[in-house]
N, C-alpha and C positions, 0 to 999 in steps of 0.2 A: 218125466219133462218138473220134476221137482226143483224149484230155484231157478228154473230159466225161465222164467216167466220177464217179457219185455210188453212196453206202450202197446197198445191194440189189441193184446190178448185176454178182452173182457175181463180184468181181473182190476184191486185194487189200486195196481201202479195206474191206471185211466184217469186215476183222480191225482194219484200221489205226483206223478210225473211232469203234468199240465201247472200241480200248486210250485214246485219247485222252481220252474221256469219262474212262475210268475213274483216269487221271493227271487230269485237271480235276477230278473230285467225291470224289477222293480222298487229295487234296495235302496234307493234315493231317496221315494216318499214318504211322507210322514204316516205312522202306523194306522190313522184311521184308514186313511186310503189304501195300505197298503192290507188292510184285512178283508177292505171289503173285494179287492181283486184276487183274495186268493178265495173269498168265496166265493166266487163268481168261476172263477176256475174250476173248483172242486163239483159243484152241481154242474157244470159241463161236462165233466168227466164222468158224472154218474149217467148222463145225459146220453152220452157217448156212447157209453156200453148196451145199452137198451137196441145200437145196431149195430152192436159187431157180433159175430159166430165167436164162441167163448174155444180158445185153445189153450188155457191153461186154468190153474186155479179149478177150487170145487164144479163150477158151473159145468167146466169141459164134461165131465163125466156122465152128468144126466143126460146130454141129449138138448138138441136147438130146440126138437120140439117143445120144452120144458122151459125154454129161455127167450122164446122169439117175443121183441117186445119190451121185453122185462129188464130193467136195469139189476146188474152183479151185484148181488148181495155184499161180497165184499169190498165193491165200490160206492156203495150205501154205508158201509160200514166207516172208510176210511173219511168218508166226506161227513161224515156226524162227526168223527173225532175232529178234523179239522173245523168243524165249524165250533165245536164247541172251546177250542183253543183260541182260536181266532174274535169270541165273544169277551174270553178272558180276557185277553191282549185288549182287547177297545175298552173296555169296562178299565182297565186300570191303568192304560194312556203308557204300556210300555216304552221305555226309548228304544228306536228300530235297531240298534245297536248292540243291544244284550240279545234282543232275539236272535238277531244273524248270528251273533258268537253263541249263542245256546244253538242253535242248530248246525255248527261247523265245525 
């Protein structure tokens, strides 16, 4: 299953995919609002993993009895990275076009 994970497999992709969609759907939004939207998408993705059965990633190997109602560690890590980037962008008030070019 290595490298074939997708959204809803209870991995970091459950955070990264919604954040990417949020960036794409809100590209015309000011940077302050855009970072808030991305933070919300990351948090929602983490919460979602606590309700999913792990089908990929490390959590899939330890069994559902140990993952029940716990957020996926990879999703938590991805959300932590995204939150750090969003905080820096918000503090720097970077031009959102520069941000979009960076991730393109």
